[in-house]
TIKE-263214 format. One line per 10 residues: number of its first residue (from 1); their letters; for each residue x, y negated, z negated of C-alpha. Coordinates in steps of 0.05 Angstrom, whole numbers. Each point is the difference from the previous one (the first is absolute). Example, Ala and Ser with C-alpha at 12.3 -4.5 7.8 and 13.67 -1.06 7.14 Angstrom:
1	AS	246 90 -156 ~ 27 -69 13 .
This chain:
1	MSEELGTTQM	3130 -3520 -3361 ~ 9 -26 66 ~ -16 -70 13 ~ -64 22 49 ~ -24 42 -57 ~ 10 -53 -51 ~ -47 -52 31 ~ -55 51 17 ~ 1 28 -70 ~ -10 -70 -26 .
11	LLDLLNLDGD	-57 0 41 ~ -25 59 -24 ~ 8 -31 -82 ~ -34 -63 17 ~ -61 38 29 ~ -2 49 -61 ~ -42 -41 -45 ~ -6 13 -77 ~ -72 9 -24 ~ -21 -36 -68 .
21	DHARTDEDIF	-61 33 -33 ~ 2 -48 -57 ~ -12 -70 37 ~ -69 17 36 ~ -51 -41 4 ~ -47 7 68 ~ 57 16 32 ~ 53 62 11 ~ 65 -28 -25 ~ 72 14 37 .
31	VGHTPSHTFG	63 -28 -4 ~ 54 -18 46 ~ 70 -13 0 ~ 48 -45 49 ~ 65 25 25 ~ 55 -60 -8 ~ 9 -39 55 ~ 31 -70 15 ~ -66 -39 12 ~ -41 -42 -45 .
41	RVFGGQVLAQ	-65 39 6 ~ -29 59 10 ~ 2 30 73 ~ -70 -6 26 ~ -5 66 34 ~ 23 30 -77 ~ -65 -29 -36 ~ -49 28 72 ~ 32 65 -1 ~ -3 5 -83 .
51	SVVAATRTVE	-74 -23 9 ~ -12 63 44 ~ 30 46 -40 ~ -37 -22 -67 ~ -65 3 44 ~ 10 67 28 ~ 14 33 -68 ~ -78 -20 -15 ~ -31 39 57 ~ -6 65 27 .
61	PSRAVHSLHG	61 32 33 ~ -42 11 60 ~ -9 -74 16 ~ 50 -36 33 ~ 6 -71 -2 ~ -19 -38 65 ~ -4 -75 -12 ~ 21 -49 -43 ~ -10 -74 -10 ~ 40 -35 -45 .
71	YFLRPGDPNQ	28 -71 -29 ~ 63 -25 -27 ~ -23 -37 -56 ~ 74 -16 -38 ~ 69 17 16 ~ 25 64 -45 ~ 47 -7 -46 ~ 55 50 17 ~ 24 8 -65 ~ -58 18 -37 .
81	NITFGVQRLR	-54 64 11 ~ -66 -7 33 ~ -65 27 -26 ~ -44 25 52 ~ -70 -5 -22 ~ -49 52 50 ~ -76 -5 -2 ~ -39 51 30 ~ -57 -46 34 ~ -37 64 34 .
91	DGRSFSARRV	6 69 19 ~ -46 20 59 ~ -10 65 41 ~ 59 -22 51 ~ 33 -57 -24 ~ 29 -21 -75 ~ 16 -82 -9 ~ 46 -23 -51 ~ 22 -74 -23 ~ 75 -5 -19 .
101	HAYQNGEPIL	29 -54 -44 ~ 73 -4 -6 ~ 13 -40 -69 ~ 62 -39 -35 ~ -5 -35 -65 ~ -72 6 7 ~ -8 -28 67 ~ -24 30 63 ~ 64 -2 56 ~ -50 42 49 .
111	SMITSFQEPA	-70 13 14 ~ -20 50 54 ~ -48 48 9 ~ 7 64 38 ~ -43 53 25 ~ 5 77 1 ~ -37 51 50 ~ -11 73 2 ~ 32 35 65 ~ -53 0 56 .
121	QGIEHHDPLP	-8 6 75 ~ -26 -51 44 ~ 18 -42 67 ~ 73 -20 14 ~ 42 -44 39 ~ 57 -56 -11 ~ 43 -44 35 ~ 50 17 45 ~ 74 -11 -19 ~ 16 -70 31 .
131	ISAPDPETLP	67 5 10 ~ 50 52 23 ~ 58 -5 -56 ~ 73 28 -3 ~ 10 63 -43 ~ 15 -26 -70 ~ 65 41 -5 ~ 31 -41 54 ~ -21 -72 -41 ~ 50 -24 -56 .
141	TTAELIGHID	-17 3 -70 ~ -13 -57 -45 ~ 64 17 -28 ~ 39 -5 65 ~ -35 -73 8 ~ 16 -26 -68 ~ 33 44 -44 ~ 64 -33 12 ~ -22 -63 -27 ~ 24 -9 -79 .
151	HPVAREWAYQ	-74 -26 -27 ~ -42 40 -42 ~ -68 -19 35 ~ 39 33 62 ~ 23 59 -39 ~ -63 12 -32 ~ -32 3 76 ~ 57 31 31 ~ 5 65 -51 ~ -54 1 -57 .
161	RPFDVRHVTD	-57 -2 38 ~ -35 70 -5 ~ -20 -5 77 ~ 38 -2 63 ~ -18 -58 43 ~ 28 -7 69 ~ -20 -59 42 ~ -22 9 77 ~ -6 -77 8 ~ 44 -43 -26 .
171	AIYLPHKFEK	19 3 -77 ~ -8 -72 -26 ~ 39 6 -67 ~ 57 -42 22 ~ -4 -67 46 ~ 2 3 73 ~ -35 -8 72 ~ -55 44 9 ~ -64 -2 43 ~ -54 -34 -29 .
181	SPEAVVWLRT	-56 50 -3 ~ -52 18 -57 ~ 15 70 5 ~ 53 49 -36 ~ -2 78 4 ~ 51 35 -48 ~ 11 85 -18 ~ -6 16 -67 ~ 0 68 -48 ~ 22 3 -71 .
191	TAKLPDDPAL	68 19 -7 ~ -11 76 -15 ~ -47 45 -5 ~ -55 -2 -44 ~ -48 51 -37 ~ -55 26 43 ~ -59 -42 -34 ~ -45 -36 55 ~ -20 -57 -58 ~ 80 -14 -8 .
201	HRAALAYASD	10 1 65 ~ -61 -53 6 ~ 26 -43 -61 ~ 69 -3 31 ~ -30 -25 66 ~ -30 -52 -43 ~ 66 -20 -24 ~ 32 -10 62 ~ -59 -29 29 ~ 18 -68 -35 .
211	YMLLEPVLRA	73 -7 29 ~ -10 -30 63 ~ -69 -27 13 ~ 13 -64 -2 ~ 73 4 41 ~ -47 -16 65 ~ -21 -68 -27 ~ 72 -20 -9 ~ 23 30 71 ~ -53 -44 38 .
221	HGKTWVHPGL	34 -66 -25 ~ 69 17 2 ~ 13 15 -75 ~ 37 52 -41 ~ -7 19 -65 ~ 66 -44 -28 ~ -39 -63 34 ~ 27 -46 -51 ~ -53 -14 -54 ~ -47 49 28 .
231	SVASLDHAMW	-56 25 -43 ~ -38 56 11 ~ -56 37 -42 ~ -57 54 13 ~ -64 -28 -13 ~ -43 68 16 ~ 1 64 29 ~ -39 47 30 ~ 12 68 33 ~ -40 60 36 .
241	WHRDFRADEW	28 75 -2 ~ -27 28 60 ~ 37 71 9 ~ 48 40 -47 ~ 78 -9 9 ~ 64 5 -27 ~ 33 -59 -36 ~ 70 42 12 ~ -13 -2 75 ~ 18 -57 45 .
251	LLYVLHSPSA	-60 -44 12 ~ -7 -59 43 ~ -30 -59 -28 ~ -22 -51 54 ~ -10 -71 -33 ~ -35 -64 30 ~ -13 -65 -28 ~ -67 -24 32 ~ -4 -70 -40 ~ 36 -47 -43 .
261	SSARGLGTGQ	-25 -63 -35 ~ -1 -38 -67 ~ 59 27 -19 ~ -34 71 13 ~ 21 54 47 ~ -38 61 17 ~ 39 64 12 ~ -30 73 32 ~ 31 59 4 ~ -15 75 28 .
271	FYDREGTLVA	39 59 -16 ~ 12 50 53 ~ 28 67 -9 ~ 48 26 53 ~ -53 38 36 ~ -32 -73 2 ~ -52 20 -33 ~ -35 -64 -45 ~ 6 21 -72 ~ -7 -62 -37 .
281	TVAQEGMVRL	-21 -85 11 ~ 25 -50 -53 ~ -18 -77 -1 ~ 26 -54 -36 ~ -1 -71 -14 ~ 57 -36 -38 ~ 33 -69 -14 ~ 45 -20 39 ~ 29 -69 -11 ~ 61 -36 29 .
291	PEDSL	41 -64 -24 ~ -14 -39 65 ~ -78 16 -3 ~ -6 -55 -62 ~ 39 -55 41 .
């Protein structure tokens, strides 16, 4: 199996939750798995995507997820499975609402409410594509930027992520001088083709949406991901899916940080397809602590 197929298969495996008919209260119960990686906690995007899959399993197939609002409550242990409890809050004529708790050791690590909708006709508009970006094929891959570094995190980011991420703005994996700006732009897509299931593509984008959201916070202050003593953790996450798309085709992720204060930074993001259509919007606040802030 090629490297690209292997990382995409890893994404498909973690989105393939197990049902558990014997552990049911007022919730539908599913179990998710975590692929091996070098970090000491579960990637937040994984828990979001698995929660979306769990909730999707409990609604009519005609209803697509259109929004989620969640809080990360505890770091997830990558050495344990995650149990997802889905509470069916409401099924109306057009919308369904679900509450999802992701559990480890009997405690929630994520609490999320998500909404689904039947297809509908209505008024339409969207923000135009704000920049003219070079084609992704002309930009270096993450492997080309940091694949030469003999470090487990660098190798994982370069070769084991299920998404091909290519920076339009300067990547900040390593220390270097760059223009301070609360903006970041990347192209991304899965490393291999996904099945033709729109619900799977929406869950996959939830996974990828957590990759870069706090990068504009760091860029605004001239910091990189390897700044000594940097501590970053996602606090909450909101996402709105506007239109259908494919996560295995190039999407432009346009990011901005409108504010940072009290050791928290806010990041927002918009996903556009190659035709310039806005397909999803994301927002996240995260804890961002630097050792010099405590002096």
